[in-house]
C-alpha positions in Angstrom: 78.2 -46.6 145.6 77.4 -45.7 148.8 79.4 -45.3 151.4 77.3 -48.3 153.2 78.2 -50.5 149.9 82.0 -50.1 150.2 84.5 -53.1 151.5 86.0 -52.5 154.6 89.6 -51.6 154.2 88.7 -50.0 150.6 89.7 -46.2 150.4 87.1 -43.8 148.5 86.6 -40.3 148.2 82.9 -38.8 149.3 81.8 -37.2 146.1 78.1 -36.3 147.4 75.8 -36.2 150.1 71.9 -35.8 149.7 71.7 -34.4 153.4 68.0 -34.0 153.1 68.1 -38.1 153.8 69.1 -37.0 156.8 67.6 -34.9 160.0 69.1 -31.3 160.1 71.4 -31.9 163.7 72.8 -35.0 161.6 74.1 -33.3 159.2 75.4 -30.4 161.4 77.6 -33.3 163.1 78.8 -35.4 160.3 79.8 -32.2 159.1 81.3 -31.1 162.1 83.4 -34.7 162.0 84.3 -34.0 158.3 82.5 -36.3 156.6 81.3 -33.6 153.5 82.0 -33.9 149.6 86.0 -34.4 149.1 86.3 -36.5 152.6 88.8 -39.3 152.0 87.0 -42.1 153.3 87.4 -46.1 154.1 85.7 -48.4 156.0 87.7 -50.0 158.9 84.4 -51.9 160.7 80.8 -53.0 160.5 78.6 -54.2 163.2 78.1 -57.3 164.0 74.5 -57.5 165.1 71.9 -58.1 162.5 71.9 -54.5 161.4 75.2 -54.5 160.8 75.0 -50.8 162.3 77.0 -49.0 163.5 79.8 -48.3 160.6 83.6 -47.3 161.9 84.5 -44.8 159.0 88.3 -43.6 159.1 88.7 -40.1 158.2 92.3 -39.6 157.9 94.0 -40.9 161.6 90.1 -40.2 163.2 87.6 -43.5 163.6 84.3 -42.2 163.8 80.4 -44.3 164.0 77.9 -43.7 162.3 74.7 -45.6 161.5 74.3 -47.1 158.1 71.6 -45.1 156.9 73.8 -42.0 157.5 76.9 -44.1 155.0 73.7 -44.4 152.6 73.3 -40.6 152.3 77.1 -40.6 151.2 78.5 -41.4 147.4 81.8 -42.6 147.1 84.2 -43.2 144.3 86.9 -45.8 145.1 90.6 -44.9 144.8 
């Protein structure tokens, strides 16, 4: 399943990222924030508007807002 599909509050580990779906500067930013293979994450909140953007992703004790298309590029496994 992708990070976008992960239910709110469910913990998961990122197992693969398809960096080709993202622009190089987006990939660099996400890696700098710790969103890479092996990271443990959880969805804390989804946007309330029609597009459900952005997603609030918990990485450890840090919360990061990312777009749904970024989350779609990340394959996760539930913990």
